[in-house]
C-alpha positions, 0 to 999 in steps of 0.5 A: 128407348133406341136412339140413332143420330139424327132421330127428331123427338118431340114434346106431348106437354110443350113445343120442345123439339129435339135431334139426337146428335149423339145417341146414349150408350144404352137404353135411355127415356128421354124426358121433357117436363117429366113426360117421355118425347116421342118420335112423332109431331103430336097432333094436339100438344097440351102446353101443361110444362112449366119452368125454363125449357131448352134454348133454340139452338143449344145442344144439352148433354147426359154425362151419365149415358153419353146422349147429346141432343140438339134443340130445334124447337124451344119452350117450356120444360126441362130435358132429361135423361132416365131422371137426371136433368142435362146440361146445358153444353159450353160452346166451343172457341173458335180458333183466332183467325191471324 
């Protein structure tokens, strides 16, 4: 799937929705719960994904491809790029305001 910054993707198997912050260097398939994500909100998303999913407002990255997404709606199902689980990014500390 070709991705651009700002594109929104939805899961077909849970309520998860993400926004692409940095697209992958090449073509990757972004999945949630093992099912490819789609570019339009499904009318009847079947809640079949299991396990912990992404958390609202957190960023997730795939170091191999450079893909970075931000979760805009949490739910069940693990995010993965070409079968590699995405890792939650640690927030950068803000500078001290002395």
